[in-house]
N, C-alpha and C positions, 0 to 999 in steps of 0.2 A: 395338882398342875403349875409351875409357875406362871409369873404373868408374860416372860419371856417366852414359853414355850407356847403356849394361846397364843400371842402375836405371831409367833412362828404358823401356825396352825390356819390362822386368818389368813395373812397373807398368800401361804401356799393357794388355800381356795381362791382367795380374791385373784390371785394371778393365772388360775385357770378360767375362771369367768371374765376376767378383764383383758380389752386388747383392743385393737385400731379396728375392728370390723365391728364393734357394738358402742351405741351409746350409754353413759350412765359408768363413768370408771373412777367415782369417786366416792368418800364416804357418806357427805348428805345425799347422794343416788339412792344409795343401798338403804340407808333410814328412813328414806321416801319411799323407796318401796316397800319396806316393811311397814308401813305405816296405811298404805294402799292396801296392801293384806290385811292387816288386821282388819282393816273397816270393811272389808269384804269378808271377810269370815264372819263378823258381825253384824254386818248387812240383814240376812233371813230373819235374825231375832229383834227383828225394828221394825220390820213391814210385813204388809201380808202374805201368804200364802202363794196368792196368783203373781206378785210381783216377782218372789224368789224364783218362781218356778219359769217365766218368764226371760230371769236372768240366766238361768240355767242352760237355755237356748241359745245366748245371746254366747256365750263360752266355748259351745258346743260349735257354733260357729267359728270361732275365734281360733280353733283347731285349722280349719277351713284356709282363712287366711294367714296365719305363719305358714302353714304349707307353700302357699303362691310366695309369701315373702322369701323363704330359703328359696325357693329354686329361682324365683325370678330377680329377686334382688343382690343376690350373692352369686351366682352364677349367669344371667343374665338370661334365663330359658323363660319367657313368657308362655305359659301355658294356658290354655282355658279348659285343659282336661283333667283340672283337681277336683272341680266337680262329678267327674264320670269316676272316680276312684271315691269319693265318698256318694255318690249314689250309689256304688256298686255293692261298698261294704254296708251301706244301710240295708237293702234288699236280700243282700246273704245272711245279715244277722236275723231279720224276719226271718226269713225260710227257714232256717235252722231253728229258730227260738221258736216258732207256732209249732214245728211237728216233734221236737224235743224240748218241751217246757218245764224239765227238773232244772233243779240249780246247777245241776251237771251241763244239763244239755245246754244251758242260755248260755255259760263259762265257756263250753267249747264253741258256743256260735259266736263268742265275741272272740275270740282266738281265731276261728275260721273266716270270722268277717275283714278281720285286718289282716287276716294273710290273704284272702282273695285278691283285696282292693290293693294289696302291695306286689303282689306277683302279676296285676293286669298293668300296674305302672311299670313293671319291670319288664315286663314281654314289650310293652307298645314304645318304652325309651331303649330296647336294645335295637329293635328294628330301625327307629328314626334315626338314632346316634351312629349306629355302625350303616345306616343305610345312608347314611351323608346328609340327611335332612336338619336344615340348619336355619336361624334366623328367622324370617316372619312366615318359612314355610310352617315351621312348628309350632307357631300359634294357630295355624290355619290348621293342619290336621288334628293337634288335639282338639280345638273346636267342631271341628267335621265329627270325630270321635262322639262325643258330649251327645252333638246335634242327631246322629245315628240311634245313641242308646234312645234318646229321647221317641224319637218316632218308632223306635219298636217298641217299647213299654208302653206306649200309649195305646198301642191297640191288641193290648193282651187282656183286653175284658173279660171275654167269654170267658165259661168253666173249665173249658180246657187247657187253660194257661195257668196250671198249679205244679206247685212243685210238692208230693204231698199233701198237706191239709193246707196249705200257704198258697192264696190263691194271689195273684200278681195283680188282677183288679184294675189294669187299664190304668184310664183316668181318673177313677177314683180311687188308683191307689191300695195299697197292700194294709190292713189291718188287722189290727189283733195280735202286732209284737210285742212281746212281754217286755217288763222292768228288766233294766241289770241285774244281774243278779250273783252273787257271789258265796257259794257253798261247795257241797256235795250229796248228790242222792236228790231227796225231796227236798230236804231243807238248804234255807242259806240267806242269806243277809240282803233284801232288795236294797236296791238304788231306788228310790223315787220321793218325791218332794226337795225335802232339805237336805236328805242323804245323797240325792243324786249332784245338785248343786255345791254340795262341799267335796263331792268325787270326782266332777269337773274342775272346779276351781283349787286345788292340790295338782290334779294332771295336769294342767295350763300351766302352774306356777315350775312343776320340778320339768315339764318340756322347755318352758322357756330359758332354765339355768342350762338344759342341757344344750339345746342349740346354740345359746350362749358359748359354750366349752367347745361347742364343733367349730363355730364358725372364726372362732381365735386360734384353735389348732393350725398344726401345718395342712392339714386338707382344707380347710379354710380357705388359707390363705392361697392354696392353688385354685381354689373356685372363683375367688376374685379376680386369678391374675386369668382365668379364663374369659371369665365376665369384661375384663379390660381389653386383653388383646389375647385370642385364642389361637392365632397363630404363631405367635412369639414363645406363647407358654408351650406349643408341640413342639419347635424348635430345642427347648430345652430338655428333651425325653420325657413330659409326662403325655401319660394316654388318657387324650384330651375326648375320645368318645367314651371310654371305660370310666371317667369321674362325671362325665356327664348322666352316666346312665342310674352311678350310686347314687348324685344327686337326687335325682328325677324320682328311683326307687325310696328313696327316706321321703321325699313332699308326698309321696302318694301315699306311703305307711302313715302320715302326720293327717291325709285326707280321709283315710280311712277310719281314723280311730274317732274322727270327727262325725262321721258317719254312722258310727256304730252307736254314739252319744246321742245325736241326733235322732234316729229312729227310737232309740229306747225312750227316750226326752218326752216325744209324740204319742209314743205306740202307732206310730203311722208312717209312713213314707209313699210317696206319688211320684210320675213320670216330671214333674215341674223340679226336681233336682238336676234334671240333664237340660233342663229348656235354657236359652240365650240370656233368659234376664237373669236367672239365676249363674249362668256362668259370669256375667257379667259382673257382680258382686266383688266379688274376691278381688278381681283388679281394681276395682274401685275402693275399696277399704286397703289397699296395700299402698295404692297411687296418693291418697290423702294422707294416710299416715304417715309415709315416707318407705318405699319399698325397701332400701338399704336398710330397714331398722325393724327390729323384730317387735321391739315395743311399741312404734309407731303401729305396726300393722294390727299390735294386739288392742291396744287404745282405740283405732278407729273401726276396727270389727264391732266390738261393744257399744260404743258411741254413735254410731253411725244406724248399727239395729235399733239401737234405743230410740233414737229418733224417730226410726221410720214407724213403730210401732207406734208411737205420740203420733206422729202424722196421718195412721192408717185409720183413728178413731177420729178425723179430720181436728179443725181449728178452727173454733169461733163459726160463723156464720158465712167464711168466706172460702176458707181454705177446705176443701172434702179430699180422703182417702187417695182420690187419683192424685194430686198432686204430690204424693210421698216420695214416688222416682223423679218425678220433674226437681225438686229439691236438691235431692240426692245428685243428682246430674248437673246441677249446677253450682253443686258446692265442689264435685270433681272439677270445674271447669276455671272456679276462681283460683282451688288450690293448685291446679297445673300453670295456670299462667301468672300468680303471683308468688308462689312458695313451689316450683317446680320440683325440687327434691322432697319436699311431702313437710307436714304441718311440724311432728317430732325435729325433724334434722336442724329444720330450718329455726325451730325456737332453740335447739342445741346452741346453734351457730351464734342467734343471737344472743344469748345467756353468756358464753365462753368470749364474745367480744367487749361485752362487757364489763366483763372480772376482768379480762387485761385492760381494759382501759382504766380501771380502779386501781390494779397494782401497778400500773405506770404513773398514774397521779401520784400514789403512794410513796412511791421509788423517785421523785422528781426532786429535784431540791428544792424548799422554799427560795420566797423572793429574798429574806435577808440573807439567808446561807449564799445567794449567789453573788451579792453584793459583797458580802466579806472576803470569796473568794476572788 
């Protein structure tokens, strides 16, 4: 293949991945992203198994952060219900996987869990958007749905609360959830430890690239138009409730994928995944990273969760684990006050301004040239 043909293919790929709705539309960005991906791929080989396993948890939660960034940042739908789809998928994966523990059964559990989480999002979105629920009322309704699930699941401690062999467990949670497995019949490839890490890393990378393509497509432009001015977009003939339903459903599917990975990672899930504290975390991640930046949501989720893990063990003699949420909340306040667009968009703006100033200085005539003119 000639160099011209290769360059043409690269240009076409970049043309799909780049656009006005994403940060990072330059060669240095893609080189930097490749370096980060390579470093993350090598990371488990250079650290201990516990740290690598904890990193898998951060990646699972990153799907939850991406789901809210996609729904809120690009369509203006602030939803606290992403944790509901996350938790429903986690419980569904556990229930099916415990009852059908073969490789085929666990594969069906994965597909079924994502399908149930996605369907739940579609049904809820249908009644909200076609029922005329808008703005802050969407936020309130999705939060109520998550809290209702939390209340219900918390009282399922009795032995009568079971799906086949899978005990819901109430506050104690559902235990014995199997590892993610790919195969047929009784044999299959089990994703545990470093294998789960690489599955999550690859899945997260592919999802990020896919979302870049989507938000820079014509559909993505319509999403942003709805975010900016819903009424004006409707006057141009767009079916706004349908578009919002599609966006909400895709966001639910992303959260459901994260829920499956999360349940498989810990082999356990409990009602706290529906609680208000957990529901607030995606909002914090996306607000800090930048709600209009997929990359910001990814980076902030991993960074904040890594920081919380470190703080939960206590720092020195004066900061105990109870300070973790206080510090994260303080970080959110600082970002909102001084960087309302989020860390990544703010840094991107600063870098672009600096580059523009340097170009302006390099293109301006020197003092000698001005004198000769």
